[in-house]
PASEBA-1860 file (N, C-alpha, C; in nm, 3 decimals):
! residues 109
1> MKGTYLTF> 1.166/1.674/-0.287/1.162/1.580/-0.395/1.022/1.579/-0.454 ~ 1.013/1.583/-0.582/0.885/1.567/-0.651/0.876/1.422/-0.695 ~ 0.758/1.365/-0.680/0.742/1.225/-0.715/0.596/1.187/-0.722 ~ 0.568/1.065/-0.683/0.434/1.009/-0.691/0.396/0.950/-0.556 ~ 0.278/0.987/-0.509/0.222/0.927/-0.388/0.132/0.814/-0.437 ~ 0.171/0.693/-0.405/0.107/0.574/-0.459/0.040/0.497/-0.347 ~ -0.088/0.470/-0.362/-0.164/0.398/-0.260/-0.236/0.281/-0.322 ~ -0.225/0.165/-0.258/-0.296/0.044/-0.298/-0.393/0.007/-0.187
9> FVQEDRTH> -0.508/-0.049/-0.225/-0.606/-0.096/-0.129/-0.624/-0.246/-0.148 ~ -0.600/-0.323/-0.042/-0.614/-0.468/-0.048/-0.692/-0.516/0.074 ~ -0.749/-0.632/0.062/-0.820/-0.693/0.174/-0.719/-0.753/0.270 ~ -0.737/-0.733/0.400/-0.635/-0.770/0.497/-0.602/-0.919/0.499 ~ -0.695/-1.007/0.464/-0.667/-1.150/0.470/-0.630/-1.210/0.334 ~ -0.615/-1.127/0.233/-0.580/-1.175/0.099/-0.431/-1.210/0.093 ~ -0.400/-1.324/0.028/-0.262/-1.368/0.019/-0.216/-1.383/-0.125 ~ -0.085/-1.383/-0.142/-0.020/-1.408/-0.271/0.106/-1.490/-0.241
17> HGVLVYEW> 0.117/-1.607/-0.299/0.228/-1.698/-0.271/0.240/-1.727/-0.121 ~ 0.125/-1.737/-0.052/0.125/-1.771/0.089/0.160/-1.656/0.183 ~ 0.172/-1.535/0.131/0.207/-1.418/0.212/0.092/-1.319/0.202 ~ 0.060/-1.252/0.313/-0.043/-1.149/0.307/-0.003/-1.045/0.202 ~ -0.100/-1.003/0.120/-0.068/-0.916/0.007/-0.007/-0.784/0.052 ~ -0.053/-0.727/0.163/0.007/-0.600/0.206/0.153/-0.620/0.246 ~ 0.186/-0.733/0.308/0.326/-0.762/0.342/0.406/-0.788/0.215 ~ 0.348/-0.861/0.122/0.413/-0.889/-0.006/0.444/-0.760/-0.080
25> LLKEARRL> 0.347/-0.666/-0.082/0.371/-0.536/-0.148/0.488/-0.462/-0.086 ~ 0.493/-0.458/0.046/0.602/-0.388/0.114/0.737/-0.453/0.083 ~ 0.744/-0.585/0.091/0.870/-0.655/0.064/0.916/-0.637/-0.080 ~ 0.823/-0.649/-0.174/0.860/-0.636/-0.315/0.897/-0.492/-0.350 ~ 0.829/-0.395/-0.291/0.864/-0.255/-0.316/1.006/-0.226/-0.266 ~ 1.040/-0.278/-0.150/1.176/-0.261/-0.098/1.277/-0.326/-0.192 ~ 1.245/-0.447/-0.238/1.334/-0.518/-0.330/1.351/-0.441/-0.462 ~ 1.245/-0.371/-0.504/1.250/-0.294/-0.629/1.316/-0.156/-0.611
33> GLKGGTAF> 1.360/-0.124/-0.490/1.435/-0.002/-0.468/1.358/0.116/-0.413 ~ 1.231/0.100/-0.379/1.158/0.210/-0.318/1.214/0.234/-0.179 ~ 1.209/0.358/-0.133/1.277/0.396/-0.008/1.193/0.374/0.117 ~ 1.063/0.353/0.102/0.980/0.331/0.220/0.835/0.311/0.183 ~ 0.762/0.245/0.270/0.620/0.220/0.250/0.555/0.191/0.383 ~ 0.425/0.209/0.389/0.351/0.189/0.513/0.218/0.123/0.483 ~ 0.175/0.032/0.570/0.043/-0.030/0.560/-0.043/0.018/0.676 ~ -0.165/0.058/0.645/-0.261/0.105/0.745/-0.385/0.018/0.737
41> KAIAGFGR> -0.428/-0.038/0.849/-0.550/-0.117/0.852/-0.668/-0.027/0.886 ~ -0.774/-0.042/0.811/-0.895/0.035/0.835/-0.971/-0.021/0.956 ~ -1.056/0.061/1.015/-1.146/0.010/1.119/-1.283/-0.018/1.061 ~ -1.312/0.043/0.945/-1.436/0.016/0.873/-1.421/0.069/0.731 ~ -1.500/0.015/0.641/-1.496/0.065/0.505/-1.585/-0.016/0.412 ~ -1.601/0.036/0.289/-1.671/-0.037/0.185/-1.605/-0.007/0.053 ~ -1.622/-0.098/-0.041/-1.560/-0.083/-0.172/-1.662/-0.086/-0.283 ~ -1.617/-0.125/-0.399/-1.701/-0.119/-0.519/-1.826/-0.206/-0.510
49> HGLIHADH> -1.826/-0.307/-0.424/-1.943/-0.394/-0.411/-2.045/-0.339/-0.312 ~ -2.010/-0.233/-0.240/-2.103/-0.167/-0.149/-2.121/-0.234/-0.014 ~ -2.049/-0.342/0.012/-2.060/-0.409/0.141/-1.976/-0.335/0.246 ~ -2.037/-0.309/0.361/-1.965/-0.241/0.468/-1.900/-0.346/0.557 ~ -1.772/-0.329/0.581/-1.694/-0.417/0.668/-1.648/-0.334/0.787 ~ -1.656/-0.392/0.905/-1.615/-0.319/1.025/-1.534/-0.411/1.115 ~ -1.443/-0.350/1.191/-1.358/-0.423/1.283/-1.437/-0.454/1.410 ~ -1.427/-0.578/1.455/-1.492/-0.619/1.579/-1.387/-0.684/1.667
57> FIELAGDL> -1.399/-0.665/1.794/-1.299/-0.712/1.890/-1.269/-0.860/1.877 ~ -1.370/-0.943/1.853/-1.351/-1.088/1.854/-1.287/-1.141/1.726 ~ -1.280/-1.061/1.620/-1.219/-1.107/1.495/-1.068/-1.091/1.501 ~ -0.995/-1.192/1.458/-0.850/-1.183/1.456/-0.799/-1.128/1.323 ~ -0.845/-1.185/1.214/-0.808/-1.136/1.081/-0.931/-1.143/0.993 ~ -0.974/-1.029/0.946/-1.097/-1.025/0.871/-1.078/-0.977/0.729 ~ -1.180/-0.910/0.682/-1.182/-0.867/0.543/-1.181/-0.715/0.529 ~ -1.122/-0.649/0.626/-1.112/-0.503/0.619/-1.008/-0.459/0.518
65> PVEVTFMA> -1.024/-0.338/0.464/-0.923/-0.288/0.371/-0.794/-0.250/0.443 ~ -0.683/-0.275/0.376/-0.553/-0.227/0.420/-0.502/-0.134/0.312 ~ -0.460/-0.016/0.352/-0.406/0.084/0.261/-0.253/0.075/0.268 ~ -0.191/0.053/0.154/-0.045/0.042/0.149/0.004/0.161/0.066 ~ 0.084/0.248/0.128/0.125/0.372/0.061/0.276/0.381/0.044 ~ 0.313/0.449/-0.062/0.454/0.473/-0.094/0.469/0.614/-0.148 ~ 0.579/0.679/-0.114/0.620/0.801/-0.182/0.738/0.758/-0.267 ~ 0.728/0.775/-0.398/0.828/0.721/-0.489/0.854/0.817/-0.603
73> TEEEANRL> 0.963/0.793/-0.672/0.982/0.866/-0.797/0.881/0.811/-0.897 ~ 0.858/0.883/-1.003/0.764/0.836/-1.105/0.810/0.703/-1.163 ~ 0.940/0.690/-1.184/0.996/0.566/-1.240/0.976/0.449/-1.143 ~ 0.998/0.472/-1.013/0.978/0.366/-0.913/0.832/0.324/-0.908 ~ 0.742/0.422/-0.910/0.599/0.392/-0.906/0.558/0.310/-1.028 ~ 0.604/0.349/-1.145/0.572/0.274/-1.267/0.629/0.133/-1.262 ~ 0.748/0.119/-1.207/0.811/-0.013/-1.194/0.730/-0.104/-1.101 ~ 0.683/-0.049/-0.989/0.604/-0.128/-0.895/0.471/-0.169/-0.957
81> IAFIQAEG> 0.403/-0.077/-1.024/0.275/-0.109/-1.088/0.295/-0.217/-1.194 ~ 0.399/-0.206/-1.275/0.427/-0.305/-1.379/0.456/-0.441/-1.317 ~ 0.528/-0.443/-1.205/0.559/-0.568/-1.137/0.431/-0.635/-1.088 ~ 0.343/-0.557/-1.024/0.216/-0.611/-0.973/0.134/-0.669/-1.087 ~ 0.132/-0.597/-1.198/0.058/-0.644/-1.315/0.118/-0.775/-1.368 ~ 0.250/-0.782/-1.375/0.317/-0.903/-1.424/0.292/-1.022/-1.332 ~ 0.271/-0.996/-1.203/0.242/-1.102/-1.106/0.097/-1.149/-1.114 ~ 0.017/-1.082/-1.196/-0.122/-1.121/-1.213/-0.214/-1.075/-1.102
89> QSMFYISV> -0.167/-0.981/-1.021/-0.248/-0.931/-0.910/-0.346/-0.824/-0.959 ~ -0.462/-0.823/-0.898/-0.565/-0.723/-0.929/-0.592/-0.645/-0.801 ~ -0.575/-0.514/-0.807/-0.603/-0.431/-0.690/-0.628/-0.287/-0.732 ~ -0.702/-0.216/-0.652/-0.732/-0.076/-0.677/-0.614/0.008/-0.628 ~ -0.579/0.111/-0.704/-0.470/0.199/-0.660/-0.501/0.343/-0.695 ~ -0.433/0.433/-0.628/-0.438/0.577/-0.654/-0.296/0.624/-0.670 ~ -0.272/0.702/-0.774/-0.139/0.758/-0.799/-0.155/0.907/-0.825 ~ -0.091/0.989/-0.740/-0.102/1.134/-0.756/0.036/1.198/-0.748
97> PAECGFIN> 0.058/1.303/-0.826/0.185/1.376/-0.814/0.194/1.437/-0.674 ~ 0.314/1.433/-0.618/0.332/1.484/-0.482/0.472/1.540/-0.465 ~ 0.487/1.618/-0.361/0.618/1.671/-0.323/0.642/1.633/-0.179 ~ 0.765/1.592/-0.148/0.798/1.557/-0.010/0.938/1.607/0.022 ~ 0.966/1.610/0.148/1.098/1.652/0.193/1.103/1.649/0.344 ~ 1.214/1.696/0.398/1.234/1.702/0.542/1.240/1.847/0.587 ~ 1.184/1.874/0.702/1.196/2.004/0.767/1.295/1.985/0.879 ~ 1.399/2.068/0.883/1.501/2.055/0.988/1.553/1.913/0.999
105> EQVRS> 1.594/1.857/0.886/1.637/1.717/0.882/1.748/1.685/0.982 ~ 1.836/1.778/1.009/1.948/1.752/1.099/1.907/1.755/1.247 ~ 1.788/1.809/1.276/1.742/1.819/1.414/1.659/1.698/1.448 ~ 1.714/1.608/1.529/1.641/1.489/1.574/1.667/1.470/1.722 ~ 1.562/1.432/1.793/1.581/1.412/1.938/1.592/1.267/1.972
END
């Protein structure tokens, strides 16, 4: 399948309507018909403001970046971006053309 690899970067403790934004993105993407998505928490990083954030054992929920990724059709990706924009959310994203598929899809252990 040819489509779009779509990645959003959000702060792990940021919320929207009382829900963590990365969880909100996953739920809304599923509701909009995307077939799958994944959230990855960083152990360290910095963004446009240049501040370095790092994971420490004693912190429960901090300000580290969470990467939320989707492989979608171009139409699905555009629909998700438009939805986020309509919700008034501001976040950095990357959208690149991609190809995906299964190797030996019928072989599963």
